[in-house]
C-alpha positions as CSV (number, residue, x, y, z in Angstrom):
1,X,89.9,142.2,54.5
2,X,89.4,141.2,58.0
3,X,92.3,141.7,60.4
4,X,93.0,138.1,61.1
5,X,96.7,138.0,60.3
6,X,98.1,138.3,63.9
7,X,99.9,135.5,65.6
8,X,97.7,133.8,68.3
9,X,100.1,134.9,71.0
10,X,99.8,138.6,70.0
11,X,97.0,140.7,71.2
12,X,95.1,141.9,68.1
13,X,91.7,143.3,67.1
14,X,90.6,140.8,64.7
15,X,105.7,156.8,51.0
16,X,106.5,158.3,49.7
17,X,109.1,158.9,47.5
18,X,112.8,158.5,47.7
19,X,112.8,161.6,45.5
20,X,113.9,164.8,47.2
21,X,116.2,166.2,44.6
22,X,114.9,167.6,41.4
23,X,117.5,165.6,39.5
24,X,115.8,162.4,40.5
25,X,114.7,160.4,37.5
26,X,111.5,159.5,39.3
27,X,110.7,163.1,39.8
28,X,111.1,163.7,36.1
29,X,108.6,161.0,35.3
30,X,106.1,161.7,38.0
31,X,103.8,164.1,36.2
32,X,101.1,161.5,35.2
33,X,100.8,160.4,38.8
34,X,97.9,161.7,40.9
35,X,100.3,161.8,43.8
36,X,102.6,164.4,42.3
37,X,101.6,167.1,44.9
38,X,103.2,164.9,47.5
39,X,106.6,165.2,45.9
40,X,106.8,168.9,46.5
41,X,105.5,168.5,50.1
42,X,108.1,165.9,51.0
43,X,110.9,167.7,49.2
44,X,110.3,170.7,51.3
45,X,109.7,168.8,54.6
46,X,112.2,166.0,54.6
47,X,114.2,165.2,57.7
48,X,116.5,162.5,58.9
49,X,116.2,160.1,61.8
50,X,117.4,161.4,65.2
51,X,120.2,159.9,67.2
52,X,119.0,156.8,69.1
53,X,118.0,157.6,72.7
54,X,116.6,161.1,72.0
55,X,113.0,161.0,73.3
56,X,111.7,164.0,71.4
57,X,112.5,165.4,68.0
58,X,110.9,167.8,65.6
59,X,110.2,166.9,62.0
60,X,109.9,169.9,59.7
61,X,106.3,169.2,59.0
62,X,105.4,168.7,62.7
63,X,106.3,167.1,65.9
64,X,107.7,163.6,66.2
65,X,107.6,162.0,69.7
66,X,109.7,158.9,70.4
67,X,109.4,156.9,73.6
68,X,112.1,155.0,75.5
69,X,112.5,151.3,74.9
70,X,110.3,148.9,76.9
71,X,110.1,145.1,77.0
72,X,107.8,142.2,76.5
73,X,109.3,138.6,76.7
74,X,112.1,138.3,74.2
75,X,111.4,141.6,72.5
76,X,112.3,145.3,72.8
77,X,109.8,147.9,71.7
78,X,109.5,151.7,71.4
79,X,106.8,154.0,70.1
80,X,106.8,156.8,67.6
81,X,104.1,159.4,66.9
82,X,104.3,161.5,63.8
83,X,102.2,164.5,62.9
84,X,101.2,164.2,59.2
85,X,98.9,166.1,56.9
86,X,95.4,164.9,56.6
87,X,95.6,165.9,52.9
88,X,99.0,165.7,51.3
89,X,97.9,167.7,48.3
90,X,97.7,170.9,50.3
91,X,100.9,172.9,50.7
92,X,99.5,175.2,53.3
93,X,101.5,174.6,56.5
94,X,98.4,175.5,58.5
95,X,96.3,172.7,56.9
96,X,94.8,170.1,59.1
97,X,97.1,167.5,60.6
98,X,96.5,164.1,62.1
99,X,98.7,161.7,64.2
100,X,100.2,158.5,62.9
101,X,101.5,155.9,65.4
102,X,104.1,153.3,64.8
103,X,105.7,150.7,67.1
104,X,109.3,149.7,66.5
105,X,110.3,146.2,67.5
106,X,113.7,144.4,67.7
107,X,115.0,141.3,69.4
108,X,116.5,141.7,72.8
109,X,120.0,143.2,72.6
110,X,119.6,144.5,69.0
111,X,118.4,148.0,69.9
112,X,121.5,149.7,68.4
113,X,122.2,147.3,65.5
114,X,121.9,148.7,62.0
115,X,119.2,146.3,60.8
116,X,117.1,146.6,57.7
117,X,113.6,147.7,58.4
118,X,110.4,145.8,57.7
119,X,107.1,147.6,57.8
120,X,104.0,145.5,58.5
121,X,100.7,146.6,57.0
122,X,97.6,145.2,58.8
123,X,94.5,143.8,57.3
124,X,91.3,145.9,57.3
125,X,90.4,148.5,56.3
126,X,89.9,150.1,59.7
127,X,91.8,147.9,62.0
128,X,94.8,148.8,64.1
129,X,98.0,146.6,64.3
130,X,98.4,143.9,66.9
131,X,99.8,144.7,70.3
132,X,102.6,142.2,71.0
133,X,102.5,140.5,74.3
134,X,105.5,138.3,73.7
135,X,107.7,137.0,70.9
136,X,106.3,134.4,68.6
137,X,105.0,133.7,65.1
138,X,106.1,135.8,62.2
139,X,107.4,138.6,64.5
140,X,110.0,136.4,66.0
141,X,111.1,135.2,62.5
142,X,111.2,138.8,61.3
143,X,113.2,140.0,64.3
144,X,116.0,137.5,63.4
145,X,117.1,139.9,60.7
146,X,114.9,143.0,60.6
147,X,113.8,145.9,62.7
148,X,110.0,145.6,62.6
149,X,107.7,148.5,62.3
150,X,104.0,148.1,63.1
151,X,101.9,150.9,61.7
152,X,98.4,151.8,63.0
153,X,96.9,152.9,59.7
154,X,95.4,156.4,59.9
155,X,92.0,156.3,61.7
156,X,92.8,153.2,63.7
157,X,94.5,152.4,67.1
158,X,96.5,155.4,68.2
159,X,96.6,157.1,64.7
160,X,93.8,159.7,65.3
161,X,91.3,156.9,65.7
162,X,87.9,157.3,64.0
163,X,85.3,155.9,66.4
164,X,81.5,156.5,66.5
165,X,82.1,159.1,69.2
166,X,85.0,160.9,67.6
167,X,83.2,161.1,64.2
168,X,80.1,162.6,66.0
169,X,82.1,165.9,66.1
170,X,81.3,166.5,62.5
171,X,78.2,168.6,62.1
172,X,77.0,167.0,58.8
173,X,77.4,163.7,56.9
174,X,78.9,165.7,54.0
175,X,81.7,167.1,56.2
176,X,82.4,163.6,57.6
177,X,82.6,162.1,54.1
178,X,85.0,164.9,53.1
179,X,87.2,163.9,56.0
180,X,86.9,160.1,55.4
181,X,87.9,160.3,51.7
182,X,91.5,160.7,53.0
183,X,91.5,157.3,54.8
184,X,92.2,154.9,51.9
185,X,95.3,153.1,50.7
186,X,96.7,156.0,48.8
187,X,97.1,158.1,52.0
188,X,98.1,155.1,54.1
189,X,101.0,154.7,51.8
190,X,101.8,158.4,51.9
191,X,101.9,158.1,55.7
192,X,104.2,155.1,55.4
193,X,106.6,157.0,53.2
194,X,106.5,160.0,55.5
195,X,107.5,157.7,58.4
196,X,110.3,156.0,56.3
197,X,111.9,159.3,55.5
198,X,112.1,160.1,59.2
199,X,112.7,156.7,60.8
200,X,115.0,154.8,58.5
201,X,118.7,155.9,58.6
202,X,119.6,157.7,55.3
203,X,116.0,157.1,54.2
204,X,116.9,153.7,52.8
205,X,114.2,151.6,51.2
206,X,112.5,149.1,53.5
207,X,110.8,145.7,53.2
208,X,107.0,145.9,53.4
209,X,104.8,142.9,54.4
210,X,101.1,143.3,53.8
211,X,98.5,141.0,55.2
212,X,95.1,141.0,53.4
213,X,94.1,144.6,53.0
214,X,97.6,145.5,54.0
215,X,98.7,143.7,50.8
216,X,96.3,145.9,48.8
217,X,98.1,148.9,50.3
218,X,101.5,147.4,49.4
219,X,100.5,147.1,45.8
220,X,99.5,150.8,45.9
221,X,103.0,151.4,47.3
222,X,104.5,149.5,44.3
223,X,102.4,151.6,42.0
224,X,103.3,155.1,43.1
225,X,106.5,154.9,45.2
226,X,108.5,151.7,44.4
227,X,111.8,153.5,45.1
228,X,110.8,153.4,48.8
229,X,110.7,149.6,48.7
230,X,113.5,147.1,49.1
231,X,111.1,144.1,48.7
232,X,107.5,143.2,49.2
233,X,105.8,140.2,50.9
234,X,102.1,139.7,50.3
235,X,100.1,137.3,52.5
236,X,96.5,136.8,51.2
237,X,96.6,140.3,49.9
238,X,96.7,140.5,46.1
239,X,94.0,143.0,45.0
240,X,92.0,143.3,41.8
241,X,93.5,146.3,40.0
242,X,91.0,147.0,37.3
243,X,89.7,150.5,36.7
244,X,86.3,151.7,37.9
245,X,84.8,149.6,40.7
246,X,85.9,146.0,41.0
247,X,83.6,145.2,43.9
248,X,80.9,143.6,41.8
249,X,83.5,141.1,40.4
250,X,84.8,140.5,43.9
251,X,81.5,139.7,45.4
252,X,80.3,137.6,42.4
253,X,83.3,135.5,42.7
254,X,83.3,135.3,46.5
255,X,79.7,134.1,46.7
256,X,80.6,130.7,45.2
257,X,83.4,130.3,47.8
258,X,81.0,131.3,50.6
259,X,78.6,128.6,49.6
260,X,81.3,126.1,49.7
261,X,82.5,127.2,53.1
262,X,78.9,126.9,54.4
263,X,78.7,123.4,53.1
264,X,82.0,122.5,54.8
265,X,80.8,124.1,58.1
266,X,77.5,122.1,58.2
267,X,79.3,118.9,57.2
268,X,81.6,119.5,60.2
269,X,78.8,120.4,62.6
270,X,75.5,119.0,61.1
271,X,73.7,119.5,64.4
272,X,74.0,123.3,63.8
273,X,71.6,123.1,60.9
274,X,68.6,122.7,63.2
275,X,70.0,125.1,65.8
276,X,70.5,127.9,63.3
277,X,67.0,127.3,61.8
278,X,65.5,127.5,65.2
279,X,67.3,130.8,66.0
280,X,66.1,132.3,62.6
281,X,62.5,131.3,63.3
282,X,62.7,132.7,66.8
283,X,64.1,136.0,65.5
284,X,61.6,136.3,62.7
285,X,58.7,135.7,65.0
286,X,59.9,138.2,67.6
287,X,58.3,141.6,67.9
288,X,60.0,143.9,65.3
289,X,61.5,140.9,63.5
290,X,64.4,140.5,65.9
291,X,65.6,140.8,69.5
292,X,67.4,143.7,71.1
293,X,71.2,143.6,71.3
294,X,73.0,144.7,74.5
295,X,74.3,147.9,72.9
296,X,70.8,148.9,71.7
297,X,70.8,147.5,68.1
298,X,68.7,144.5,66.9
299,X,69.6,141.0,65.9
300,X,67.5,139.9,62.9
301,X,67.8,136.7,60.7
302,X,69.9,138.6,58.1
303,X,72.0,140.0,60.9
304,X,72.6,136.5,62.3
305,X,73.9,135.5,58.8
306,X,76.7,138.0,59.2
307,X,78.5,135.6,61.5
308,X,80.1,134.1,58.4
309,X,82.2,137.2,58.1
310,X,84.7,135.8,60.6
311,X,83.4,132.3,61.1
312,X,83.8,130.8,57.7
313,X,87.1,132.2,56.5
314,X,89.8,131.5,59.1
315,X,91.4,128.2,60.3
316,X,89.6,128.1,63.7
317,X,86.5,130.0,62.6
318,X,84.3,126.9,62.3
319,X,85.0,125.8,65.9
320,X,84.5,129.3,67.3
321,X,81.2,129.7,65.6
322,X,80.0,126.3,66.7
323,X,80.9,127.0,70.3
324,X,79.0,130.3,70.2
325,X,75.8,128.3,69.3
326,X,76.3,126.1,72.3
327,X,75.4,129.0,74.5
328,X,72.6,130.5,72.4
329,X,69.6,129.7,74.7
330,X,69.1,130.6,78.3
331,X,68.2,127.6,80.5
332,X,64.6,127.4,81.8
333,X,65.1,127.9,85.5
334,X,61.4,128.5,86.3
335,X,58.8,126.2,84.8
336,X,56.7,128.1,82.2
337,X,59.3,130.8,81.7
338,X,59.5,131.9,78.0
339,X,62.4,130.8,75.8
340,X,65.0,133.4,75.3
341,X,68.3,133.9,73.5
342,X,71.0,134.3,76.1
343,X,72.8,137.5,76.9
344,X,76.0,135.5,76.5
345,X,75.2,134.9,72.9
346,X,74.1,138.4,72.1
347,X,77.2,139.9,73.7
348,X,79.4,137.5,71.8
349,X,77.7,138.3,68.6
350,X,78.4,142.0,68.9
351,X,82.1,141.4,69.9
352,X,82.4,139.0,67.0
353,X,81.6,141.7,64.4
354,X,83.7,144.6,65.9
355,X,81.4,147.3,64.4
356,X,81.3,149.1,67.7
357,X,85.1,149.4,68.1
358,X,86.0,149.6,64.4
359,X,83.3,151.4,62.5
360,X,85.7,152.5,59.9
361,X,85.7,149.0,58.5
362,X,82.0,149.2,57.7
363,X,82.2,152.7,56.3
364,X,85.2,152.3,54.0
365,X,85.1,148.6,53.1
366,X,83.6,148.9,49.6
367,X,85.6,152.0,48.8
368,X,88.8,149.9,48.7
369,X,87.7,148.6,45.3
370,X,86.9,152.0,43.8
371,X,88.9,154.0,41.3
372,X,86.8,156.7,39.6
373,X,83.5,155.0,40.2
374,X,81.0,154.3,43.0
375,X,80.4,151.0,44.7
376,X,76.6,151.7,44.9
377,X,76.3,149.1,47.7
378,X,77.8,146.3,45.5
379,X,77.5,143.5,48.1
380,X,73.8,144.3,48.6
381,X,73.1,144.2,44.9
382,X,75.1,141.0,44.3
383,X,73.4,139.3,47.3
384,X,70.0,140.2,45.8
385,X,71.0,138.4,42.7
386,X,71.7,135.3,44.9
387,X,68.8,135.7,47.2
388,X,67.4,132.4,46.3
389,X,70.4,130.8,48.1
390,X,70.7,133.3,51.0
391,X,67.1,134.0,52.0
392,X,67.0,132.5,55.5
393,X,63.2,132.0,55.7
394,X,63.0,130.4,52.3
395,X,65.8,128.0,53.3
396,X,63.8,126.9,56.3
397,X,60.6,126.4,54.3
398,X,62.5,124.3,51.8
399,X,64.4,122.3,54.5
400,X,67.8,123.7,53.6
401,X,70.5,124.9,55.9
402,X,70.6,128.7,56.4
403,X,73.6,130.1,54.7
404,X,75.9,132.6,56.4
405,X,77.3,135.5,54.3
406,X,81.0,136.4,54.0
407,X,83.0,139.6,54.0
408,X,80.2,142.0,52.9
409,X,78.8,145.2,54.2
410,X,75.1,145.8,53.6
411,X,73.2,149.2,53.9
412,X,70.8,147.8,56.5
413,X,73.5,147.2,59.0
414,X,73.5,150.9,59.6
415,X,69.9,150.5,60.8
416,X,70.4,147.4,62.9
417,X,73.9,148.0,64.6
418,X,73.6,150.6,67.3
419,X,77.2,152.0,66.8
420,X,76.7,152.4,63.1
421,X,73.3,154.2,63.2
422,X,74.7,157.7,63.5
423,X,76.9,157.0,60.4
424,X,74.1,155.9,58.1
425,X,73.9,159.0,56.0
426,X,77.6,159.2,55.6
427,X,77.7,155.5,54.6
428,X,75.2,156.1,51.8
429,X,77.1,159.1,50.5
430,X,80.3,157.1,50.5
431,X,78.5,154.3,48.6
432,X,77.5,156.8,45.8
433,X,80.8,158.7,45.7
434,X,82.3,158.5,42.2
435,X,85.4,160.6,42.2
436,X,87.7,158.2,44.1
437,X,91.4,158.7,43.0
438,X,93.5,155.9,41.5
439,X,94.9,153.2,43.8
440,X,97.0,151.3,41.3
441,X,99.1,152.2,38.2
442,X,99.0,149.1,35.9
443,X,101.8,150.4,33.7
444,X,104.1,150.8,36.6
445,X,103.2,147.5,38.1
446,X,103.9,145.7,34.8
447,X,107.3,147.2,34.8
448,X,107.9,146.5,38.4
449,X,111.5,145.9,39.5
450,X,111.0,145.5,43.2
451,X,111.2,141.8,44.3
452,X,107.7,140.6,45.3
453,X,106.6,137.3,46.8
454,X,103.0,136.4,47.5
455,X,101.4,133.7,49.5
456,X,98.2,132.8,47.7
457,X,95.7,130.7,49.6
458,X,93.7,128.5,47.3
459,X,90.6,128.4,49.5
460,X,90.7,132.1,50.5
461,X,87.2,133.3,51.2
462,X,88.2,137.0,51.4
463,X,90.6,137.3,48.5
464,X,89.3,135.2,45.7
465,X,91.9,132.8,44.1
466,X,90.5,133.3,40.6
467,X,90.8,137.1,40.8
468,X,94.3,136.9,42.3
469,X,95.4,134.8,39.3
470,X,94.0,137.5,37.0
471,X,96.1,140.2,38.8
472,X,99.4,138.6,39.4
473,X,100.5,138.5,35.7
474,X,100.2,142.3,35.8
475,X,102.8,142.7,38.5
476,X,106.3,142.3,37.0
477,X,108.5,139.7,38.6
478,X,106.1,138.6,41.3
479,X,106.8,135.1,42.6
480,X,103.8,133.1,44.0
481,X,103.5,130.4,46.6
482,X,100.1,128.8,46.0
483,X,98.9,126.6,48.9
484,X,95.9,125.1,50.4
485,X,97.8,124.4,53.6
486,X,96.5,127.6,55.1
487,X,93.3,129.7,54.8
488,X,93.3,133.5,54.9
489,X,94.7,133.5,58.4
490,X,97.9,131.8,57.3
491,X,100.2,134.5,58.7
492,X,98.5,134.1,62.1
493,X,98.4,130.3,62.0
494,X,101.9,129.6,60.6
495,X,103.6,132.9,60.5
496,X,107.2,131.7,60.8
497,X,106.7,129.2,58.1
498,X,104.8,131.6,55.8
499,X,107.4,134.3,56.2
500,X,110.3,131.9,55.8
501,X,108.8,130.5,52.6
502,X,108.2,134.0,51.1
503,X,111.8,135.2,51.9
504,X,113.0,131.9,50.4
505,X,111.1,132.6,47.2
506,X,112.9,136.0,46.9
507,X,116.2,134.3,47.4
508,X,115.4,131.5,45.0
509,X,115.5,128.8,47.7
510,X,111.8,127.8,47.9
511,X,109.6,126.1,45.3
512,X,106.6,128.0,43.9
513,X,104.1,125.4,44.9
């Protein structure tokens, strides 16, 4: 899911196992789990947190580097870098390693207090955590009683980032895919548990809060390493947990909500109906069926429809999208000069989508729904079934508004987006990959004993309400707060309130609705 859970005043881009003794009851029952190889690895490589103030320590599996404390208004922060295995199933000490970056945050004056830890898992996939500029939102609320840990999920931010340029080091698409298969929720959770064992005093369980895709990761955590968890907070992040590939069900359900969001947008800004139709006609009549983008890609009518990805699903998305269209055309300064789409608009379009800075999102998005099955470009197939509604040129001919699409990745974006073109072959291989390992254990989830509270947004365009309500009965003991007060960006828009409500649910102090 898109990374829109950060507070407005934070700068943002849009485990394993408490089981290091053979006598552990969890170790005795782990054999059915696909993560069993991790047990032996962590048993052999466990370490404890160093004394506060030591800038450099060595974890048995590699180097850990810890910075000194620094400040932003009302917060104290320090950074940690951990060297972790790319593939936790390999026991060879010489196997490939990557870096995982986390940022530890406390309130001013609380640096040495023995506070419980809260790990925040960011939305995505493929987006780094926010960079705090000052206190506020949910972070301020959390720092009242927690030591907050922001994790740059592997492949993002400062955790061995996967960019178009860094991935160009691979000599073939097959080798890149063999690398990328390690960048899903199962290994994000392994990284989290690796960090917990080395950062939290006495390796105590911690609270995990997952926003959007981060919530999907948290449910994976509940499936395979619940003993690492004290409690779990989910904000717009309850995944479908069925076997095979659930992407078809997700996109089929989401298309209905996308149509509703389009209707709401055009009701709010009816003048944009003609503006968008005019842009689509201009693009379709341009040479090559579109106009060049600043980075070297091309903007086509179907590419324009991608603006719904961020514009239709967050609280301020309608306004931001409308204001983009205010600057779509260059003024005519010289009589007779041709009409042109402005550089301002084209530049804003590329920044809106983030494909140049976060290509991992486009590459891995559909794989987050796969367990033992391929996605086979699910969104593209489901859109084809709904083409009568989403064909932009047909809409113009019939005098209907052009509909924007939602959180969907299509194969043709790897032809039209300059930063994604070198990744086209790898994207197709990932779309057809079938042997994705399990992300959820339904039996474990049904018997869950970890306290879980979830904020479920009734009009969530990214995480469909109907599908959420199919999943939640399968997570033992989960408590829901169902609301239409917020959209998917609830944690960003009302973070303190959302977090307070979820913590209240776990303490039995808040109503469920």
